[in-house]
C-alpha positions as CSV (number, residue, x, y, z in Angstrom):
1,M,0.0,0.0,0.0
2,L,2.9,2.3,0.8
3,H,4.3,2.0,-2.7
4,L,0.9,2.6,-4.2
5,E,0.4,5.8,-2.3
6,A,3.7,7.1,-3.8
7,L,2.5,6.6,-7.4
8,Q,1.4,9.6,-9.5
9,C,-2.0,8.7,-11.0
10,H,-5.7,9.3,-10.8
11,F,-6.0,7.4,-7.5
12,T,-3.5,9.7,-5.7
13,W,-4.3,13.1,-7.2
14,G,-7.1,14.0,-4.8
15,L,-9.9,14.1,-7.4
16,S,-13.5,14.7,-6.5
17,S,-15.5,11.7,-5.6
18,N,-18.8,13.6,-5.7
19,H,-21.3,11.2,-7.5
20,V,-23.0,14.0,-9.5
21,T,-19.6,15.3,-10.6
22,L,-18.4,11.9,-11.7
23,L,-21.5,11.2,-13.8
24,K,-21.4,14.6,-15.4
25,L,-17.7,14.2,-16.3
26,Q,-18.3,10.7,-17.6
27,N,-20.8,12.0,-20.1
28,E,-18.5,14.9,-21.1
29,L,-15.7,12.4,-21.8
30,L,-18.0,10.1,-23.8
31,D,-19.1,13.1,-25.9
32,I,-15.5,13.7,-27.0
33,C,-15.8,10.5,-29.2
34,P,-12.0,10.3,-29.6
35,D,-10.6,8.9,-32.8
36,E,-7.1,7.7,-33.4
37,S,-5.9,11.2,-34.4
38,N,-6.9,12.6,-31.0
39,P,-3.6,13.1,-28.9
40,W,-5.6,12.8,-25.7
41,R,-7.3,9.5,-26.6
42,G,-5.3,7.4,-24.1
43,H,-5.8,10.0,-21.4
44,I,-9.5,10.0,-22.0
45,Y,-9.6,6.2,-21.5
46,N,-7.5,6.5,-18.4
47,L,-9.9,9.0,-16.8
48,L,-12.9,7.1,-17.9
49,G,-11.4,4.0,-16.2
50,F,-10.9,5.9,-13.0
51,L,-14.4,7.3,-13.0
52,Q,-15.8,3.7,-13.4
53,T,-13.8,2.6,-10.3
54,R,-15.4,5.4,-8.3
55,L,-18.9,4.6,-9.7
56,G,-18.4,1.0,-8.6
57,H,-17.9,-0.6,-12.0
58,A,-14.5,-2.3,-11.7
59,D,-14.9,-4.5,-14.8
60,E,-15.8,-1.6,-17.0
61,A,-12.8,0.3,-15.5
62,L,-10.5,-2.5,-16.6
63,I,-11.8,-2.3,-20.1
64,Y,-11.1,1.4,-20.3
65,F,-7.6,1.1,-18.7
66,S,-6.8,-1.6,-21.2
67,S,-7.9,0.6,-24.1
68,A,-5.6,3.3,-22.7
69,S,-2.7,0.8,-22.6
70,E,-3.2,0.3,-26.3
71,A,-3.4,4.0,-27.2
72,L,-0.4,5.2,-25.1
73,R,3.3,4.9,-25.8
74,G,6.6,5.1,-23.9
75,P,6.6,7.4,-20.8
76,E,2.9,8.1,-21.4
77,L,2.2,4.6,-20.0
78,L,3.4,5.4,-16.5
79,V,0.1,6.9,-15.3
80,N,-1.8,4.0,-16.9
81,Y,0.3,1.3,-15.2
82,S,0.0,3.1,-11.9
83,D,-3.8,3.2,-12.3
84,L,-3.8,-0.5,-13.1
85,A,-1.7,-1.2,-10.0
86,W,-4.3,0.6,-7.9
87,L,-7.3,-1.1,-9.7
88,H,-6.0,-4.6,-9.1
89,Y,-5.1,-3.7,-5.5
90,E,-8.7,-2.6,-4.9
91,R,-10.0,-5.7,-6.6
92,G,-8.1,-7.9,-4.2
93,E,-5.5,-9.0,-6.8
94,P,-2.1,-8.3,-5.1
95,D,0.0,-10.3,-7.6
96,R,-1.4,-8.4,-10.6
97,S,-1.1,-5.2,-8.7
98,K,2.6,-5.9,-8.1
99,E,3.2,-6.7,-11.8
100,Y,2.0,-3.2,-12.7
101,L,3.8,-1.6,-9.8
102,D,7.0,-3.2,-11.2
103,H,6.2,-1.8,-14.6
104,T,6.1,1.7,-13.1
105,T,9.6,1.4,-11.7
106,E,10.8,0.3,-15.1
107,R,9.2,3.2,-16.9
108,D,10.0,6.0,-14.4
109,H,13.6,7.2,-14.6
110,P,13.6,10.6,-13.0
111,S,17.3,10.6,-12.6
112,E,17.6,11.1,-16.3
113,R,16.3,14.6,-15.9
114,H,19.3,16.8,-16.0
115,H,18.1,20.3,-15.2
116,T,15.6,22.2,-13.1
117,T,13.0,24.1,-15.1
118,E,12.4,27.8,-14.7
119,T,8.9,27.2,-13.4
120,E,10.2,24.9,-10.7
121,R,12.8,27.5,-9.6
122,D,10.1,30.2,-9.3
123,H,7.5,27.9,-7.8
124,P,8.8,25.2,-5.5
125,T,6.7,22.1,-5.7
126,D,5.7,19.3,-3.5
127,P,8.7,16.9,-3.0
128,S,6.6,14.0,-4.4
129,E,6.3,15.9,-7.7
130,E,9.8,17.3,-8.1
131,L,11.0,14.7,-10.5
132,L,7.9,14.0,-12.5
133,L,8.3,13.2,-16.1
134,P,6.8,15.8,-18.4
135,E,4.3,13.2,-19.8
136,V,3.0,12.7,-16.2
137,L,2.8,16.4,-15.6
138,A,0.8,16.9,-18.8
139,E,-1.6,14.1,-18.0
140,K,-2.2,15.3,-14.5
141,A,-2.7,18.8,-15.9
142,W,-5.2,17.6,-18.5
143,T,-7.0,15.6,-15.8
144,L,-7.2,18.6,-13.4
145,M,-8.7,20.7,-16.2
146,K,-11.8,18.6,-16.0
147,F,-12.3,19.5,-12.4
148,G,-13.4,23.2,-12.2
149,P,-11.6,24.6,-9.2
150,Q,-8.2,23.2,-10.3
151,K,-7.8,24.8,-13.7
152,L,-5.1,27.2,-12.6
153,E,-3.1,24.4,-11.0
154,A,-3.4,22.6,-14.4
155,T,-2.0,25.5,-16.3
156,E,1.1,25.6,-14.0
157,L,1.7,21.8,-14.5
158,F,1.4,22.3,-18.3
159,E,4.0,25.1,-18.0
160,R,6.4,22.8,-16.3
161,A,5.9,20.1,-18.9
162,L,6.3,22.6,-21.8
163,E,9.6,23.8,-20.5
164,E,10.9,20.3,-21.0
165,Q,9.1,19.6,-24.3
166,P,8.1,22.9,-25.9
167,E,7.3,21.2,-29.2
168,R,4.2,19.5,-27.7
169,V,1.5,21.5,-29.5
170,E,-1.4,19.7,-27.8
171,W,0.0,20.6,-24.3
172,R,0.2,24.3,-25.2
173,S,-3.3,24.3,-26.7
174,S,-4.8,22.6,-23.6
175,Q,-3.0,25.1,-21.4
176,A,-4.5,28.0,-23.3
177,I,-7.9,26.5,-23.1
178,A,-7.5,25.9,-19.3
179,L,-6.4,29.6,-18.9
180,M,-9.4,30.9,-20.8
181,S,-11.7,28.6,-18.8
182,A,-10.3,29.9,-15.5
183,H,-11.0,33.4,-16.6
184,R,-14.4,32.7,-18.2
185,H,-16.3,35.1,-15.9
186,H,-14.3,38.1,-17.0
187,L,-16.6,40.1,-19.2
188,T,-13.7,41.9,-20.9
189,G,-11.8,38.7,-21.7
190,V,-8.6,37.3,-20.3
191,P,-5.7,39.4,-19.1
192,P,-3.2,40.6,-21.8
193,E,-0.5,38.1,-20.7
194,V,-2.9,35.2,-21.0
195,L,-4.1,36.4,-24.4
196,L,-0.5,36.2,-25.6
197,K,-0.3,32.6,-24.6
198,V,-3.6,31.9,-26.3
199,Q,-2.4,33.6,-29.5
200,R,0.8,31.6,-29.5
201,A,-1.1,28.3,-29.0
202,H,-3.6,29.3,-31.8
203,E,-0.8,30.0,-34.2
204,E,1.0,26.7,-33.5
205,D,-2.2,24.7,-33.6
206,P,-4.4,26.3,-36.4
207,G,-6.3,23.0,-37.0
208,N,-7.7,23.1,-33.4
209,M,-11.2,24.4,-34.1
210,Y,-12.1,24.5,-30.4
211,L,-9.1,26.8,-29.7
212,S,-9.8,28.9,-32.8
213,V,-13.3,29.7,-31.7
214,E,-12.3,30.4,-28.1
215,Y,-9.6,32.8,-29.5
216,L,-12.1,34.7,-31.6
217,S,-14.5,35.0,-28.6
218,Q,-11.7,36.5,-26.5
219,R,-10.9,39.0,-29.2
220,V,-14.6,40.1,-29.3
221,K,-14.7,40.4,-25.5
222,R,-11.7,42.7,-25.6
223,G,-13.6,45.0,-28.0
224,E,-11.8,44.0,-31.2
225,Q,-13.7,44.0,-34.4
226,V,-13.8,40.5,-35.7
227,E,-15.0,40.0,-39.3
228,E,-18.0,37.6,-39.7
229,E,-16.1,35.8,-42.4
230,E,-13.5,34.6,-39.8
231,V,-15.9,32.5,-37.8
232,A,-17.9,31.5,-40.9
233,A,-14.7,30.1,-42.4
234,L,-14.4,27.8,-39.5
235,M,-17.9,26.5,-39.4
236,P,-17.8,23.8,-42.2
237,R,-14.9,22.1,-40.4
238,I,-16.7,22.4,-37.1
239,I,-19.9,20.9,-38.6
240,E,-18.0,18.0,-40.1
241,S,-16.9,16.8,-36.7
242,A,-19.7,18.3,-34.6
243,H,-20.5,15.0,-33.0
244,S,-17.4,15.4,-30.9
245,S,-17.3,18.0,-28.0
246,Y,-13.8,18.8,-29.2
247,S,-15.2,20.1,-32.5
248,G,-15.9,23.6,-31.0
249,L,-19.6,23.5,-31.9
250,R,-20.8,24.7,-28.5
251,L,-18.3,27.5,-28.5
252,A,-19.2,28.5,-32.0
253,L,-22.9,28.8,-31.1
254,S,-21.9,30.7,-27.9
255,Y,-19.8,33.1,-30.1
256,Y,-23.0,33.8,-32.1
257,S,-24.8,34.6,-28.8
258,L,-21.9,36.9,-27.8
259,T,-22.2,38.8,-31.1
260,D,-26.0,38.9,-31.0
261,A,-26.3,36.7,-34.1
262,L,-28.2,33.8,-32.6
263,D,-30.4,33.4,-35.8
264,V,-27.2,32.6,-37.7
265,G,-26.2,30.2,-34.9
266,I,-29.5,28.4,-35.3
267,V,-28.9,27.9,-39.0
268,W,-25.6,26.3,-38.2
269,A,-27.2,24.2,-35.3
270,E,-29.7,22.9,-37.8
271,E,-27.0,22.0,-40.3
272,A,-25.2,20.1,-37.5
273,L,-28.4,18.3,-36.6
274,E,-28.9,17.3,-40.3
275,K,-25.2,16.1,-40.6
276,H,-25.3,14.2,-37.3
277,P,-28.9,13.2,-36.6
278,D,-28.0,10.6,-34.0
279,S,-25.5,12.6,-32.0
280,R,-26.7,13.5,-28.5
281,Y,-24.0,16.1,-28.2
282,V,-25.2,17.9,-31.3
283,K,-28.7,17.8,-29.9
284,C,-27.5,19.2,-26.6
285,C,-25.7,22.1,-28.4
286,A,-28.7,22.9,-30.6
287,A,-31.0,22.9,-27.5
288,L,-28.7,25.4,-25.9
289,C,-28.7,27.7,-28.9
290,Y,-32.5,27.6,-29.1
291,K,-32.8,28.3,-25.4
292,W,-30.6,31.4,-25.7
293,R,-32.7,32.5,-28.7
294,V,-36.0,32.1,-26.8
295,L,-34.9,33.6,-23.5
296,F,-32.6,36.4,-24.6
297,K,-34.3,37.8,-27.7
298,K,-37.9,38.7,-27.2
299,D,-40.0,38.9,-30.4
300,G,-43.5,37.9,-29.4
301,A,-45.6,35.4,-31.2
302,S,-43.2,35.0,-34.1
303,K,-41.0,32.9,-32.0
304,R,-43.6,30.3,-31.0
305,H,-42.0,27.8,-33.4
306,L,-38.7,28.4,-31.8
307,V,-40.2,27.7,-28.4
308,E,-41.7,24.5,-29.6
309,K,-38.4,23.4,-31.2
310,C,-36.5,24.3,-28.0
311,V,-38.9,22.4,-25.8
312,A,-38.7,19.3,-28.0
313,L,-34.9,19.4,-28.1
314,L,-34.6,19.9,-24.3
315,K,-36.9,17.0,-23.6
316,E,-34.9,14.7,-25.9
317,V,-31.6,15.8,-24.4
318,I,-32.9,15.1,-20.9
319,S,-33.8,11.6,-22.0
320,L,-30.3,11.1,-23.6
321,Y,-28.5,12.3,-20.4
322,P,-30.5,10.6,-17.7
323,D,-27.7,10.7,-15.1
324,S,-26.7,14.4,-15.6
325,C,-29.7,16.3,-16.9
326,F,-30.5,18.5,-13.9
327,R,-29.4,21.8,-15.6
328,K,-31.3,20.9,-18.7
329,E,-34.5,20.4,-16.6
330,I,-33.9,23.8,-15.1
331,D,-33.5,25.2,-18.6
332,L,-36.8,23.5,-19.7
333,A,-38.6,25.1,-16.7
334,K,-37.2,28.5,-17.6
335,V,-38.4,28.1,-21.2
336,Y,-41.8,27.1,-20.1
337,A,-42.0,30.1,-17.8
338,L,-40.2,33.0,-19.5
339,S,-41.7,32.3,-22.9
340,N,-45.2,32.0,-21.3
341,H,-45.3,28.6,-23.1
342,S,-47.0,27.0,-20.1
343,L,-46.8,28.4,-16.6
344,A,-48.6,25.2,-15.4
345,D,-45.9,23.0,-17.0
346,A,-43.2,25.2,-15.4
347,E,-44.8,24.9,-11.9
348,L,-45.2,21.1,-12.3
349,L,-41.6,20.7,-13.3
350,Y,-40.3,22.9,-10.5
351,S,-42.5,20.9,-8.0
352,E,-41.0,17.6,-9.2
353,L,-37.5,19.0,-8.9
354,L,-38.1,20.3,-5.4
355,L,-39.1,16.8,-4.2
356,R,-35.7,15.3,-5.3
357,D,-32.8,14.6,-3.0
358,L,-30.3,16.9,-4.6
359,E,-26.7,17.8,-3.7
360,P,-26.1,21.3,-2.2
361,T,-24.9,22.9,-5.5
362,S,-28.0,21.6,-7.4
363,K,-30.3,22.7,-4.6
364,Q,-28.9,26.2,-4.7
365,I,-29.4,26.4,-8.4
366,L,-33.0,25.1,-8.1
367,Y,-33.9,27.5,-5.2
368,N,-32.5,30.5,-7.0
369,S,-34.3,29.7,-10.3
370,Y,-37.6,28.9,-8.5
371,A,-37.4,32.1,-6.6
372,K,-37.2,34.1,-9.8
373,F,-40.1,32.1,-11.3
374,L,-42.3,32.9,-8.2
375,Y,-41.5,36.6,-8.4
376,F,-41.6,37.3,-12.1
377,Q,-44.2,34.9,-13.3
378,M,-46.4,34.2,-10.3
379,N,-46.1,37.6,-8.5
380,D,-45.5,35.8,-5.2
381,L,-42.9,38.1,-3.5
382,Y,-43.1,36.4,-0.1
383,T,-42.5,32.8,-1.2
384,S,-39.9,34.0,-3.7
385,T,-38.0,35.7,-0.9
386,Q,-38.1,32.5,1.2
387,Y,-36.5,30.6,-1.6
388,H,-33.8,33.3,-2.2
389,M,-32.9,32.9,1.5
390,M,-32.8,29.1,1.1
391,A,-30.4,29.5,-1.8
392,A,-28.2,32.0,0.0
393,E,-28.1,29.8,3.1
394,I,-26.3,27.0,1.3
395,P,-22.6,27.5,1.8
396,V,-21.5,27.1,-1.8
397,D,-19.8,30.0,-3.5
398,S,-21.6,30.5,-6.8
399,N,-23.3,33.0,-9.1
400,C,-26.6,31.8,-7.9
401,R,-25.8,32.5,-4.3
402,S,-24.5,35.9,-5.1
403,N,-27.6,36.7,-7.1
404,S,-29.9,35.6,-4.3
405,I,-28.0,37.7,-1.8
406,Q,-28.1,40.8,-4.1
407,T,-31.8,40.3,-4.5
408,L,-32.3,40.0,-0.7
409,Q,-30.3,43.2,-0.2
410,K,-32.6,45.0,-2.6
411,I,-35.7,43.7,-0.9
412,K,-34.4,44.9,2.5
413,T,-34.2,48.5,1.2
414,R,-37.6,48.6,-0.6
415,R,-39.8,50.8,1.6
416,D,-42.9,49.8,-0.4
417,Y,-42.5,46.2,0.7
418,D,-44.0,44.6,3.9
419,P,-42.0,45.8,6.9
420,G,-42.2,42.3,8.5
421,L,-40.7,40.8,5.4
422,R,-37.9,43.4,5.2
423,A,-37.1,42.8,8.9
424,Q,-36.9,39.0,8.3
425,V,-34.5,39.6,5.3
426,D,-32.4,42.0,7.3
427,D,-32.0,39.5,10.2
428,F,-31.2,36.8,7.7
429,L,-28.5,38.8,6.0
430,L,-26.9,39.7,9.3
431,R,-26.7,36.0,10.2
432,T,-25.5,34.8,6.8
433,P,-21.7,34.8,6.4
434,E,-19.8,35.6,3.2
435,I,-17.9,32.8,1.5
């Protein structure tokens, strides 16, 4: 066990074991649909294998780890062998575990590293990580990218790996994507020094459509005039591989939302649906585009067909992602409510969701969304306020919590509201700590 703890792999990286997170990430990885040209194919299989172990499916995990063994080469196998050593240990197969443990000592030759990188000099690392091979650093970085709070740590690991092997284009592109994701809430785009890294990655990896669209979006956020032809030129290639989440389809549709051109986005979404009629990922992206169009661009009765298409797509997507469809169900309730499609349907769906045993983050999202529905559609200020307090009470730092607290602060200062309600809100805010 002591030797296993010293290994660098998914079992020792402190990854989240939250059931909802695991199911969501599993679906995200399956939607990548990696082919043999994908440089992360082996890493995808490794992570899928680990997820299966934590979901209680050891046999399926072994299948994925074996697929990773076939896809990876050379030093890239180190994490895979370490994972397999752990898997067999957990399956009660010590002899098989030791075989893979021995493989890791054959593969790992840290003494061959002959210099300390600039990043390591500037940012001292954990002693257990000091002599990691760049391939291990890169796989750990790519894995941490998939877990939201650890994206900045991932970018630092990529930096260390790139200082040893700067020619690895896929590492630089993934680092750029992680940097942009870590700054995704910045309305004016990423900081200048980050944009330079993104630009370099884009220039070195022009065939990466996901990165190309992200780069265009960053330029728009920074106030740069981007010609329509630039994104239009990317779309045929994106549509060709739209069934994969690495295609950049979702980002492209988001770009059209950013530039207030959602009708153009819908045209491309329909083309993707026609090209890939059986792809659940394409249906998910199309549903998102229709949702944005319905909720963010009000044009009366003329959009009834858009609402109907949006509802149909969302219902189908919910059925295709049964283990991780909560946010899509919230989207469906919003479309029902804000489009005035059916307030009764919205109320029914919210009622069903409120009866579920949800994890704290999902509860917070639900309470915040339902509070808005009660206020704006049902004109029920009192009950709406109670749900905003319930959302704010959950100690999860999020946009939903911030929104509920801001709403409560406004209620507290409204002199035309019931004094008793205002006093209740004031008392609640005094007792509610910041996160």
